[in-house]
MINU-288853 format. One record per residue: x, y, z of N, C-alpha, C in turn; residue in three letters. Coordinates in pm, 1 decimal. Example, Ala and Ser with C-alpha at 12.3 -4.5 7.8 and 13.67 -1.06 7.14 Angstrom:
       npx       npy       npz      capx      capy      capz       cpx       cpy       cpz  residu
    1319.0    -569.0     780.0    1230.0    -450.0     780.0    1320.0    -330.0     780.0     ala
    1285.0    -225.0     708.0    1367.0    -106.0     714.0    1290.0       3.0     787.0     ser
//
This chain:
       npx       npy       npz      capx      capy      capz       cpx       cpy       cpz  residu
   -3406.9    1958.8    3009.7   -3456.9    1931.7    2870.1   -3561.5    1842.1    2866.7     met
   -3654.5    1852.1    2764.6   -3751.7    1768.6    2769.0   -3717.5    1642.5    2685.1     asn
   -3798.3    1528.1    2692.2   -3771.2    1414.9    2623.9   -3755.6    1403.7    2485.2     lys
   -3839.9    1491.7    2418.0   -3835.5    1507.5    2267.3   -3692.8    1570.4    2222.3     lys
   -3658.0    1651.0    2288.0   -3529.5    1732.0    2259.3   -3418.1    1638.2    2288.2     arg
   -3412.1    1550.3    2381.4   -3314.8    1463.7    2403.6   -3314.3    1364.8    2291.2     ile
   -3424.1    1304.6    2258.4   -3453.4    1205.8    2133.2   -3385.1    1264.2    2007.6     ile
   -3418.2    1385.6    2000.1   -3371.9    1459.6    1868.4   -3214.8    1477.6    1875.1     ser
   -3165.8    1516.1    1983.3   -3016.6    1537.2    1985.2   -2947.6    1396.0    1951.8     ile
   -2985.6    1295.8    2037.8   -2939.7    1169.3    2015.4   -2955.2    1110.3    1874.2     ile
   -3069.8    1138.3    1805.0   -3090.0    1099.7    1684.9   -2997.2    1167.2    1569.4     ser
   -2966.4    1300.0    1600.5   -2862.1    1373.9    1518.2   -2741.1    1335.2    1529.1     ile
   -2702.7    1292.7    1658.3   -2556.8    1234.5    1690.8   -2536.8    1116.6    1618.1     val
   -2640.6    1026.9    1634.4   -2627.6     879.9    1572.0   -2627.9     901.9    1412.4     phe
   -2707.9     990.0    1353.3   -2705.2    1019.6    1211.3   -2567.2    1061.7    1166.6     leu
   -2499.2    1144.5    1232.9   -2373.4    1211.9    1201.8   -2268.3    1077.6    1198.1     val
   -2284.9    1013.8    1308.2   -2169.5     900.2    1325.3   -2203.8     805.2    1210.9     ile
   -2318.1     777.4    1163.7   -2337.2     690.1    1049.4   -2297.3     730.9     919.6     ile
   -2283.3     882.9     900.8   -2252.3     942.4     784.1   -2102.3     951.4     765.4     ile
   -2033.7     975.9     904.2   -1899.2    1009.7     902.1   -1818.5     900.0     907.6     ile
   -1857.4     786.7     980.7   -1763.4     688.9    1009.2   -1716.5     603.7     880.1     thr
   -1808.1     577.7     783.8   -1758.0     523.7     653.4   -1667.6     597.5     595.6     pro
   -1675.0     744.0     605.5   -1564.3     825.9     535.9   -1437.9     817.4     593.5     lys
   -1426.4     791.9     726.7   -1319.8     774.0     815.5   -1239.2     653.6     757.0     ile
   -1328.1     538.8     767.1   -1272.1     428.8     736.7   -1218.6     398.0     588.1     ile
   -1297.0     482.7     495.7   -1232.2     480.3     338.9   -1107.1     560.6     350.7     glu
   -1104.4     679.0     412.2    -966.0     759.1     420.9    -849.9     672.7     476.5     his
    -888.4     604.0     577.7    -787.0     526.4     636.9    -721.5     428.7     553.3     his
    -815.4     341.8     492.6    -767.2     234.9     381.8    -695.9     292.0     283.9     ile
    -735.9     396.2     216.1    -668.4     476.2     111.4    -529.7     513.1     158.4     glu
    -504.8     559.4     267.1    -367.5     598.8     322.4    -291.2     469.1     336.3     ala
    -340.8     360.8     385.7    -269.1     245.3     407.7    -235.7     179.4     256.0     glu
    -308.9     181.6     159.2    -275.7     133.0      11.5    -175.2     233.1     -36.6     val
    -204.7     366.8     -15.8     -94.1     452.7     -71.9      32.7     430.8     -16.7     arg
      38.5     409.2     118.8     161.2     379.4     180.5     226.5     245.2     144.2     asn
     145.8     142.2     117.1     192.4      25.1      79.0     250.3      22.9     -75.9     tyr
     197.8     104.5    -170.8     240.8     124.6    -297.7     372.1     186.5    -300.9     leu
     385.8     293.8    -220.0     500.6     381.4    -209.4     619.0     318.9    -128.1     val
     589.9     267.7     -19.2     701.6     199.5      55.9     733.8      55.9      24.9     lys
     637.4     -15.1      -3.2     681.4    -153.7     -28.1     689.2    -178.5    -161.8     glu
     612.2    -124.8    -250.9     626.5    -150.1    -399.4     708.5     -55.5    -468.0     lys
     744.7      42.7    -395.8     847.5     158.8    -452.0     799.8     223.7    -576.0     his
     672.8     246.2    -570.2     596.5     332.3    -682.1     594.8     473.5    -634.9     ile
     626.9     558.6    -734.6     650.5     701.3    -722.8     494.4     737.6    -696.6     asp
     487.3     844.3    -588.5     352.2     892.9    -546.0     290.1     965.7    -687.7     leu
     386.6    1033.2    -760.3     330.3    1101.4    -882.9     280.1     998.2    -993.4     asn
     311.8     851.0    -978.0     255.6     772.0   -1071.5     127.7     720.4   -1041.3     asn
      69.1     754.0    -916.2     -73.2     716.8    -897.5    -167.0     829.5    -932.9     ile
    -226.1     804.9   -1035.3    -326.1     879.9   -1086.9    -470.5     896.0   -1030.1     ala
    -496.1     775.2    -947.3    -624.2     786.5    -884.2    -626.4     669.9    -784.9     tyr
    -685.4     693.6    -662.8    -684.6     602.3    -553.4    -812.7     633.8    -473.8     leu
    -903.0     548.0    -478.0   -1035.4     569.4    -407.5   -1089.5     443.5    -350.6     lys
   -1124.3     453.8    -223.5   -1168.2     339.1    -141.3   -1333.3     338.2    -167.0     ala
   -1390.4     228.2    -179.4   -1537.8     206.0    -165.9   -1574.8     102.5     -75.0     glu
   -1692.5     125.0     -19.8   -1746.8      17.9      52.0   -1844.4     -73.8     -26.5     ile
   -1832.7    -191.4     -20.6   -1907.1    -281.3    -127.0   -1958.9    -397.3     -55.5     gly
   -1972.9    -516.0    -120.3   -2027.5    -623.2     -77.7   -1900.7    -729.3     -46.5     lys
   -1828.2    -780.6    -150.1   -1714.7    -872.6    -127.2   -1602.4    -817.9    -234.4     ala
   -1498.7    -771.3    -173.6   -1472.3    -744.7     -32.4   -1542.4    -630.8      23.4     pro
   -1571.5    -623.1     142.3   -1641.4    -504.9     207.9   -1577.1    -384.8     187.6     leu
   -1450.4    -372.3     167.8   -1375.5    -255.6     151.7   -1271.1    -283.9      51.5     leu
   -1269.8    -204.1     -60.5   -1176.2    -223.6    -168.6   -1127.0     -88.6    -201.0     ala
   -1014.6     -81.3    -266.0    -949.6      46.1    -312.3    -911.3      18.4    -457.5     val
    -972.5     116.3    -551.6    -929.9     102.9    -692.0    -818.7     196.2    -714.0     glu
    -717.4     154.8    -788.8    -598.4     240.0    -811.6    -563.1     241.8    -965.0     val
    -556.2     366.0   -1025.0    -494.0     386.6   -1167.9    -375.6     448.8   -1153.9     his
    -290.1     391.2   -1236.7    -132.6     452.6   -1256.2    -125.0     538.5   -1377.7     phe
     -47.8     641.8   -1372.3     -19.8     724.0   -1475.6      45.5     643.2   -1601.3     val
     136.7     565.8   -1558.7     201.3     488.0   -1666.0     145.6     360.1   -1723.0     asp
      23.4     345.4   -1677.7     -62.5     234.8   -1712.8    -197.0     270.7   -1743.2     asp
    -217.6     381.4   -1824.0    -350.0     471.2   -1846.2    -480.5     369.1   -1860.7     pro
    -574.0     397.2   -1776.1    -716.9     315.7   -1793.3    -713.6     210.5   -1727.7     gly
    -598.5     130.1   -1705.1    -611.4      -7.4   -1633.0    -643.2      14.6   -1489.5     met
    -728.9     -69.1   -1445.1    -766.0     -57.4   -1278.8    -710.7    -171.3   -1208.6     arg
    -658.7    -149.1   -1091.5    -605.0    -246.0    -990.8    -688.1    -218.7    -870.9     tyr
    -712.9    -325.1    -818.6    -796.7    -330.9    -694.2    -716.0    -386.0    -566.1     phe
    -734.8    -325.9    -454.3    -650.5    -383.0    -335.5    -743.5    -375.9    -225.7     tyr
    -722.3    -471.0    -124.5    -777.7    -476.8      -3.2    -700.5    -518.2     111.1     lys
    -758.7    -511.9     237.1    -669.9    -550.3     337.3    -709.9    -693.4     407.6     lys
    -612.5    -779.3     394.4    -651.8    -906.4     420.0    -529.0    -970.3     530.0     glu
    -595.2    -996.7     646.6    -515.9   -1054.8     762.6    -388.5    -963.3     778.9     gln
    -449.4    -832.9     785.3    -353.8    -725.7     849.4    -250.1    -683.1     725.1     gly
    -269.3    -735.9     600.7    -172.5    -684.2     492.5    -262.2    -643.6     370.2     lys
    -196.1    -539.7     308.4    -260.6    -488.3     183.6    -226.1    -580.0      76.7     ile
    -325.5    -637.7      -1.0    -303.3    -720.2    -115.6    -386.2    -674.1    -242.2     val
    -315.3    -707.8    -360.3    -389.9    -668.2    -478.7    -472.0    -797.7    -507.6     gln
    -605.5    -774.8    -522.5    -694.7    -898.4    -557.9    -746.9    -904.8    -686.3     phe
    -734.0    -800.8    -764.7    -797.2    -789.1    -904.2    -739.2    -696.6    -984.0     asn
    -751.6    -702.1   -1125.5    -709.1    -600.5   -1215.9    -814.4    -603.3   -1328.0     thr
    -849.9    -492.7   -1392.4    -937.5    -482.4   -1499.0    -908.8    -381.0   -1590.6     ala
    -954.9    -403.6   -1711.6    -930.9    -293.8   -1825.5   -1017.4    -181.2   -1793.2     pro
   -1005.0     -84.7   -1876.5   -1081.7      57.3   -1844.3   -1235.9      27.0   -1838.8     pro
   -1289.1     -69.5   -1924.3   -1428.0     -94.4   -1927.6   -1450.7    -242.4   -1924.9     ile
   -1536.8    -277.6   -1831.6   -1569.6    -436.7   -1825.6   -1465.3    -517.2   -1767.3     gly
   -1461.0    -637.4   -1792.5   -1356.1    -738.6   -1728.8   -1274.2    -808.8   -1833.1     ala
   -1150.8    -847.0   -1801.5   -1067.3    -902.3   -1891.4   -1073.1   -1061.8   -1888.4     asp
   -1194.6   -1123.3   -1927.3   -1209.9   -1257.7   -1901.7   -1118.3   -1350.9   -1972.9     leu
   -1066.9   -1299.5   -2086.9    -981.5   -1396.0   -2166.6    -834.8   -1353.4   -2160.5     asn
    -787.9   -1264.7   -2063.5    -648.8   -1228.1   -2037.2    -571.5   -1174.8   -2160.6     gly
    -650.1   -1075.0   -2229.6    -585.5   -1004.8   -2337.6    -502.8    -872.4   -2301.7     his
    -530.2    -828.6   -2180.3    -461.8    -712.7   -2154.7    -330.0    -746.4   -2071.3     tyr
    -233.5    -659.7   -2078.8    -110.9    -669.1   -2005.9    -103.1    -553.3   -1894.5     thr
     -92.1    -581.9   -1784.1     -89.8    -501.0   -1662.1      56.7    -475.9   -1603.4     tyr
     106.6    -344.4   -1622.5     237.9    -313.6   -1559.8     250.5    -336.5   -1421.4     lys
     154.9    -327.3   -1348.6     167.2    -336.7   -1189.1     101.7    -459.1   -1119.8     his
      76.0    -553.4   -1225.5      -7.3    -672.0   -1172.4      87.0    -760.1   -1065.9     lys
      62.9    -791.0    -953.6     128.9    -851.8    -858.6      84.0   -1001.2    -868.4     glu
     197.1   -1080.8    -833.0     203.4   -1220.3    -834.9     123.8   -1261.9    -710.2     gln
      32.9   -1350.2    -711.8     -45.9   -1388.0    -585.8      35.0   -1507.1    -531.7     ser
      32.2   -1512.2    -383.2     112.8   -1610.4    -324.6      41.9   -1743.3    -321.5     asp
//
């Protein structure tokens, strides 16, 4: 093989790794949050309407969850020191700066 072909193959492999790795990480944290909600918080899997991980800035990896019995309300989870924790809640649009909303699944922080 010539040098250009080797560089091309290495570049393609590197690009594939860059594209696939975040998706694998997102899938893994989604599974961990789903498992936490079902096994530790005893939430019925059918009550989870939406669960999606996103790579961001702070926290680096967060999972947004919506529940069927609390329509539109958003709950945010992250992994911290090896444990899944809820770190924020929010209404359907914007932020609840004045604490006007009641969240059915809001966890007490330690």
